[in-house]
PALO-260944 format. One line per 4 residues: number of its first residue (from 1); their letters; for each residue z, x, y of C-alpha. Coordinates in nm, 4 decimals. Each point is the difference from the previous one (the first is absolute). Layout:
NUM> A> Z X Y ~ ...
END
This chain:
1> MLKL> -8.0313 5.5993 -0.9995 ~ 0.0248 0.1040 -0.3670 ~ -0.3082 0.1497 -0.1686 ~ -0.0283 -0.1875 -0.3530
5> VNNQ> -0.3152 0.1040 -0.1277 ~ 0.0250 0.3493 -0.2337 ~ -0.3440 0.1637 0.0660 ~ 0.0024 0.1688 -0.3060
9> KDRI> -0.0460 -0.3294 -0.2132 ~ -0.0811 -0.2379 0.2654 ~ 0.2757 -0.2206 -0.1334 ~ 0.3034 -0.1539 0.2289
13> DLNT> 0.2900 0.2714 -0.0476 ~ 0.2869 -0.2191 -0.1362 ~ 0.2642 0.3066 0.0783 ~ -0.1210 -0.0270 0.3545
17> IRSL> 0.0788 -0.3462 0.0083 ~ 0.3576 0.0799 -0.1715 ~ 0.0573 0.2829 0.2695 ~ 0.0248 -0.2605 0.2553
21> VTDE> 0.3581 -0.1066 -0.1784 ~ 0.1259 0.3392 -0.1673 ~ 0.3282 -0.0241 0.1141 ~ 0.0546 -0.4012 -0.0654
25> MGAV> -0.1904 0.0231 -0.3596 ~ 0.2476 0.2828 -0.0906 ~ 0.2679 -0.2164 0.1125 ~ -0.1117 -0.2614 -0.2128
29> DSLI> -0.0333 0.1632 -0.3142 ~ 0.3413 0.1510 0.0555 ~ 0.1276 -0.3316 0.0609 ~ -0.1846 -0.0905 -0.3562
33> QTSL> 0.1881 0.2027 -0.2143 ~ 0.3335 -0.0473 0.1721 ~ -0.0467 -0.3747 -0.0667 ~ -0.1170 0.0695 -0.3476
37> HSDV> 0.3172 0.1036 -0.1204 ~ 0.2235 -0.2001 -0.2512 ~ 0.2923 0.0120 -0.2206 ~ -0.2432 -0.0439 -0.3101
41> ALIN> -0.1744 0.2859 -0.0944 ~ -0.2900 -0.1860 -0.1422 ~ -0.0782 -0.1539 0.3306 ~ 0.0250 0.3160 0.2058
45> QLSH> -0.2489 0.1800 -0.2923 ~ -0.2453 -0.2598 -0.0251 ~ -0.0146 -0.0755 0.4160 ~ -0.0399 0.3627 0.1141
49> YIIN> -0.3057 0.0379 -0.2837 ~ -0.2071 -0.2865 0.1252 ~ 0.1103 0.0382 0.3417 ~ -0.0558 0.3845 -0.0091
53> SGGK> -0.3298 -0.0324 -0.1823 ~ -0.2363 0.0691 0.2506 ~ -0.1963 -0.3013 0.2466 ~ -0.1071 0.0082 0.3693
57> RLRP> 0.3226 -0.1668 0.1290 ~ -0.2971 -0.2271 0.2202 ~ 0.2392 -0.2983 0.0439 ~ 0.3146 0.1933 0.1246
61> MLVL> -0.2537 0.1553 0.2282 ~ -0.1177 -0.2968 0.0997 ~ 0.3351 -0.1137 0.0742 ~ 0.0435 0.3677 0.2378
65> LSAR> -0.3404 -0.0430 0.1509 ~ 0.0372 -0.3346 0.0994 ~ 0.3416 0.0216 0.1433 ~ -0.1167 0.3137 0.1971
69> ACHY> -0.3172 -0.1597 0.1676 ~ 0.2630 -0.2995 0.0948 ~ 0.2037 0.2708 0.2130 ~ 0.2936 -0.1118 -0.2547
73> KGDQ> 0.2912 0.2631 0.0497 ~ 0.2475 -0.1061 -0.2369 ~ 0.0679 0.1795 -0.3355 ~ -0.0477 -0.3385 -0.1890
77> HINL> -0.3745 0.0593 -0.0959 ~ 0.1137 0.2743 -0.2183 ~ 0.2318 -0.2292 -0.2057 ~ -0.2615 -0.2974 -0.0112
81> AAVI> -0.2325 0.2832 -0.1264 ~ 0.2099 0.1038 -0.2659 ~ 0.0071 -0.3854 -0.1162 ~ -0.3491 0.0038 0.0238
85> EFIH> -0.0351 0.2855 -0.2367 ~ 0.2765 -0.1486 -0.2497 ~ -0.1516 -0.3814 0.0030 ~ -0.3524 0.1658 -0.0883
89> TATL> 0.1509 0.2414 -0.2792 ~ 0.1765 -0.3184 -0.1408 ~ -0.3517 -0.1636 -0.0619 ~ -0.1331 0.3416 -0.1554
93> LHDD> 0.2639 -0.0190 -0.2378 ~ -0.0275 -0.4275 -0.0498 ~ -0.3890 0.0737 -0.0571 ~ -0.0102 0.3052 -0.2132
97> VVDG> 0.2516 -0.2133 -0.2589 ~ -0.2604 -0.2786 0.0476 ~ -0.2963 0.1390 -0.0185 ~ 0.1549 0.2356 -0.3161
101> SQLR> -0.1519 0.3283 0.2069 ~ 0.0798 0.3563 -0.1316 ~ -0.1860 0.1614 0.2972 ~ 0.1376 0.0090 0.4022
105> RGNM> -0.1187 0.2666 0.2299 ~ -0.0586 0.2690 -0.2718 ~ 0.3194 -0.0723 -0.1812 ~ 0.1299 -0.2410 -0.2571
109> TANA> 0.1185 -0.3116 0.1305 ~ 0.4048 -0.0294 0.0483 ~ -0.0624 -0.3360 -0.3151 ~ -0.1851 0.2785 -0.2280
113> VWGN> 0.3071 0.2613 0.0653 ~ 0.2939 -0.2201 -0.0240 ~ -0.1175 -0.3793 -0.1375 ~ -0.0785 -0.3035 0.1604
117> EASV> 0.3780 -0.1361 0.0227 ~ 0.1170 0.3085 0.1756 ~ -0.3329 -0.0034 0.2778 ~ 0.0258 -0.4085 0.0589
121> LVGD> 0.4199 0.0812 0.0489 ~ -0.0491 0.2999 0.2591 ~ -0.2865 -0.2138 0.1844 ~ 0.2188 -0.2585 0.0723
125> FLYS> 0.2954 0.2614 0.1137 ~ -0.2811 0.1458 0.2446 ~ -0.0896 -0.3940 0.1317 ~ 0.3933 -0.0632 0.0282
129> RAFE> 0.0538 0.3817 0.1571 ~ -0.3088 -0.1145 0.2943 ~ 0.1900 -0.2947 0.0654 ~ 0.3354 0.1766 0.0716
133> MMVN> -0.1500 0.2305 0.2081 ~ -0.1586 -0.2746 0.1946 ~ 0.3119 -0.1648 0.0900 ~ 0.0643 0.3486 0.2347
137> ANDM> -0.2861 -0.1117 0.2290 ~ 0.2010 -0.2821 0.0968 ~ -0.3316 -0.2320 0.0627 ~ -0.0471 -0.3000 -0.1827
141> RIME> -0.3845 -0.0401 0.1393 ~ -0.0622 0.3209 -0.2024 ~ 0.2291 -0.1484 -0.2979 ~ -0.2528 -0.2834 0.0049
145> IMSH> -0.3199 0.1739 -0.0079 ~ 0.1599 0.2389 -0.2882 ~ 0.1533 -0.2897 -0.2350 ~ -0.3606 -0.2053 0.0710
149> TTNT> -0.1466 0.2980 -0.0571 ~ 0.1593 0.0755 -0.3283 ~ -0.0435 -0.3180 -0.1218 ~ -0.3697 -0.0155 0.0494
153> IAEG> -0.0464 0.3308 -0.1878 ~ 0.2034 -0.1651 -0.2787 ~ -0.2681 -0.3007 0.0174 ~ -0.2957 0.2422 0.0061
157> EVLQ> 0.1021 0.1721 -0.2799 ~ 0.0196 -0.3397 -0.1939 ~ -0.3424 -0.0879 0.1068 ~ -0.1486 0.3434 -0.0985
161> LLNC> 0.1856 -0.0762 -0.3407 ~ -0.1595 -0.3554 -0.0208 ~ -0.3384 0.1955 0.0610 ~ 0.0138 0.2766 -0.2515
165> HDAE> -0.2122 -0.0583 -0.2987 ~ -0.2006 -0.2591 0.1923 ~ -0.3441 0.0522 0.0650 ~ -0.0159 -0.2663 0.1689
169> TTES> 0.1777 0.1128 0.3077 ~ -0.1629 -0.0449 0.3197 ~ -0.0682 0.2162 0.2985 ~ 0.2411 -0.2054 0.2101
173> RYMD> 0.2367 -0.0114 -0.2531 ~ 0.0116 0.3872 -0.0145 ~ 0.0518 0.0177 0.3289 ~ 0.2636 -0.2633 0.0380
177> VVSR> 0.2114 0.2575 -0.2712 ~ -0.0659 0.3481 0.2365 ~ 0.0926 -0.2389 0.2931 ~ 0.3525 -0.0793 -0.1716
181> KTAR> 0.0254 0.2727 -0.2164 ~ -0.1107 0.3227 0.2069 ~ -0.0990 -0.0702 0.3538 ~ 0.3325 -0.2288 0.0597
185> LFEA> 0.2124 0.3522 0.0223 ~ -0.1912 0.1347 0.1828 ~ -0.0140 -0.2682 0.2736 ~ 0.3887 -0.0012 -0.0052
189> AAQI> 0.0074 0.3526 0.0941 ~ -0.2289 0.0273 0.2878 ~ 0.1285 -0.3510 0.1280 ~ 0.3747 0.1530 -0.0300
193> GAIL> -0.0446 0.2690 0.2416 ~ -0.1459 -0.2333 0.2930 ~ 0.3331 -0.2087 -0.0687 ~ 0.1772 0.3416 0.0475
197> GQQP> -0.1504 0.0513 0.2995 ~ 0.0407 -0.3665 0.1715 ~ -0.3374 -0.0644 -0.0247 ~ -0.1310 -0.3111 0.1870
201> DHIE> -0.1836 -0.2232 -0.2743 ~ -0.3705 0.0939 0.0242 ~ 0.0848 0.3294 -0.0951 ~ 0.2117 -0.0665 -0.2945
205> AALA> -0.2357 -0.2156 -0.1269 ~ -0.2689 0.2781 0.0958 ~ 0.1631 0.2523 -0.2140 ~ 0.0993 -0.2469 -0.2758
209> SFGL> -0.3781 -0.0554 -0.0331 ~ -0.0712 0.3646 0.0200 ~ 0.2278 0.0369 -0.2858 ~ -0.1088 -0.2917 -0.2218
213> HLGI> -0.3679 0.1460 0.0628 ~ 0.0579 0.3374 -0.1418 ~ 0.2149 -0.1034 -0.2359 ~ -0.3255 -0.2027 -0.1772
217> AFQL> -0.2565 0.2912 0.1077 ~ 0.2441 0.2314 -0.1986 ~ 0.0586 -0.1952 -0.2937 ~ -0.4046 -0.0440 -0.0313
221> IDDV> -0.0895 0.3731 0.0373 ~ 0.2934 0.0348 -0.2924 ~ -0.2464 -0.2543 -0.1898 ~ -0.3065 0.2328 0.0905
225> LDYS> 0.2282 0.3153 -0.1098 ~ 0.0812 -0.1444 -0.3519 ~ -0.3790 0.0228 -0.0909 ~ -0.1162 0.2930 0.2192
229> ASPE> 0.2454 0.2663 0.0274 ~ 0.1240 0.2590 -0.2409 ~ 0.3338 -0.0217 -0.1771 ~ 0.1334 0.3116 0.1819
233> DTGK> -0.0714 -0.1495 0.3012 ~ 0.1967 -0.3524 -0.0595 ~ 0.2044 0.1309 -0.2500 ~ -0.1107 -0.3151 -0.2019
237> NVGD> -0.2757 -0.0691 -0.2770 ~ -0.3312 -0.0904 0.1230 ~ -0.0068 -0.3922 -0.0826 ~ 0.3850 -0.0779 -0.0476
241> DLAE> -0.0347 -0.3246 0.1976 ~ -0.2428 -0.1082 -0.2596 ~ 0.1945 0.1151 -0.2781 ~ 0.2505 -0.2516 0.1464
245> GKPT> -0.1661 -0.2465 0.0112 ~ -0.0405 0.0011 0.3670 ~ -0.3102 -0.1672 0.1602 ~ -0.0017 0.1712 0.3131
249> LPLI> -0.3152 -0.0257 0.2736 ~ -0.2251 0.2519 -0.1720 ~ -0.0036 -0.1653 -0.3399 ~ -0.0070 -0.3789 0.1913
253> HAIH> -0.3103 0.1389 0.1791 ~ -0.1742 0.1441 -0.3124 ~ 0.0745 -0.3411 -0.1840 ~ -0.1821 -0.1653 0.2636
257> KGTP> -0.2851 0.2401 0.0362 ~ -0.0730 0.1311 -0.2957 ~ -0.2062 -0.1457 -0.3354 ~ 0.1075 -0.2571 -0.1898
261> TQAG> 0.0547 0.2585 -0.3194 ~ 0.1471 0.2672 0.2729 ~ 0.2383 -0.3295 0.1673 ~ 0.1066 -0.0661 -0.3742
265> LIRK> 0.1274 0.3849 -0.0730 ~ 0.2185 0.0024 0.2918 ~ 0.1797 -0.3681 -0.0350 ~ 0.0499 0.1310 -0.3833
269> AIEN> 0.1411 0.3484 0.1528 ~ 0.2177 -0.1986 0.2298 ~ 0.1392 -0.2322 -0.2583 ~ 0.0732 0.2600 -0.2920
273> GGHD> 0.1058 0.2623 0.3062 ~ -0.0142 0.3506 -0.1704 ~ -0.2049 0.3136 0.0221 ~ -0.2937 -0.1257 -0.2619
277> NMQD> -0.3759 -0.0361 0.1787 ~ 0.1495 0.1758 0.3002 ~ -0.3155 0.2525 0.0734 ~ -0.1992 -0.3174 -0.0620
281> VCAI> 0.2259 -0.2416 0.2505 ~ -0.0111 0.3223 0.2525 ~ -0.4045 -0.0170 -0.0299 ~ -0.0064 -0.3680 0.0622
285> IEST> 0.2166 0.0858 0.3009 ~ -0.2555 0.2453 0.1404 ~ -0.2715 -0.1976 -0.0725 ~ 0.1486 -0.2963 0.1962
289> GAIP> 0.0573 0.1702 0.2789 ~ 0.3678 -0.1130 -0.0238 ~ 0.1573 0.3351 0.1200 ~ -0.2011 -0.0126 0.3499
293> YTAQ> 0.0708 -0.3633 0.0258 ~ 0.3672 0.0800 -0.0442 ~ -0.0314 0.2463 0.2547 ~ -0.1757 -0.1910 0.2264
297> AAQR> 0.2630 -0.2605 -0.0151 ~ 0.2601 0.2378 0.0371 ~ -0.1211 0.1451 0.3249 ~ -0.0519 -0.3753 0.1728
301> QADL> 0.4051 -0.0270 -0.0810 ~ 0.0389 0.3792 0.1797 ~ -0.2117 -0.1249 0.2713 ~ 0.2256 -0.2794 0.0751
305> AIEA> 0.2914 0.1582 -0.0001 ~ -0.1185 0.2309 0.2444 ~ -0.0939 -0.2984 0.1942 ~ 0.3028 -0.1371 0.0209
309> LAPL> 0.1593 0.2993 0.1672 ~ -0.2084 -0.0814 0.3211 ~ 0.2974 -0.1329 0.1748 ~ 0.2290 0.3346 -0.0599
313> PDSD> -0.0483 0.2503 0.3439 ~ -0.1218 0.2900 -0.1203 ~ 0.1905 0.2596 -0.1564 ~ 0.0278 0.3054 -0.2892
317> SKEA> 0.1942 -0.2538 -0.1848 ~ -0.2879 -0.2610 0.0174 ~ -0.2418 0.2686 -0.0965 ~ 0.1582 0.0786 -0.2618
321> LYGL> 0.0244 -0.3292 -0.1227 ~ -0.3550 -0.0118 0.0376 ~ 0.0067 0.2843 -0.2155 ~ 0.1561 -0.1858 -0.2723
325> AEFS> -0.2519 -0.2763 -0.0293 ~ -0.2727 0.2657 -0.0018 ~ 0.1448 0.1884 -0.2825 ~ 0.0776 -0.3227 -0.1709
329> VDRS> -0.3562 -0.0242 -0.0624 ~ -0.1076 0.4016 -0.0235 ~ 0.2319 0.1513 -0.2652 ~ -0.0446 0.1171 -0.3736
333> Y> 0.3549 -0.0651 -0.1228
END
């Protein structure tokens, strides 16, 4: 069985998890590079820039591990892992335009380099190329899931836009955005492996549930890191979500647990955006216990993800999926 813990730091070793599918990840990366090709030079430049700008490749890894856990012996998991990464990358391009972001993974965003128009259009190219590649799977069930997934992600993005600068956003409304915008692609990635492996409905449902809870946990820890990690670790500035007017869970909790004065300051910060009063906001987040509250919520989601894997037979792949759930809440980037 895999040894997932790095004893030196007592943290889950993502590289050890990745080592289980090293060859497949190499094939995915090669397919991504090949499939990015276009006769339009700007598409090549911008798409290669964003795809090769770093990232953990968790979503394609999830496709590979779930397929392996379901004893799939073909090669469509490579194709579909690349599809998942293309869809994810397209959402990043569009998000950075909507948010006006200038920094991602420690690099200038594509829209900061090439402009909003080019970023949106290349994002559209990646979406359409993903669906071209999906046809190769020749599986209407997978097409159904992926078309529904992209539709749900778009709904989540619109809901997030509606919540932006809205200090009255509730925890329930925020979790709805997270479930649609972030977790839905994790859910689809895990579910695809079960479909490829021709697993019974209860295994497919178990992996879909695993992916959903994993995605929620992952986003909630991103919320934590937005206020607690260094820019060197995250590749983003501290408080970027607040600067964009996004009422994430730490802010929502701080509003409800803070004094009227503290709540008023955070409400004003959400409504106005920007980095003004960031030091005061961070102090309120700390004093109200918003970071541990959000981390505990993420841990509950990770626990639910692990529980969902119970119907799967024991294997290295299943242990690696456990490891992804643990990594989602035990990371600094």
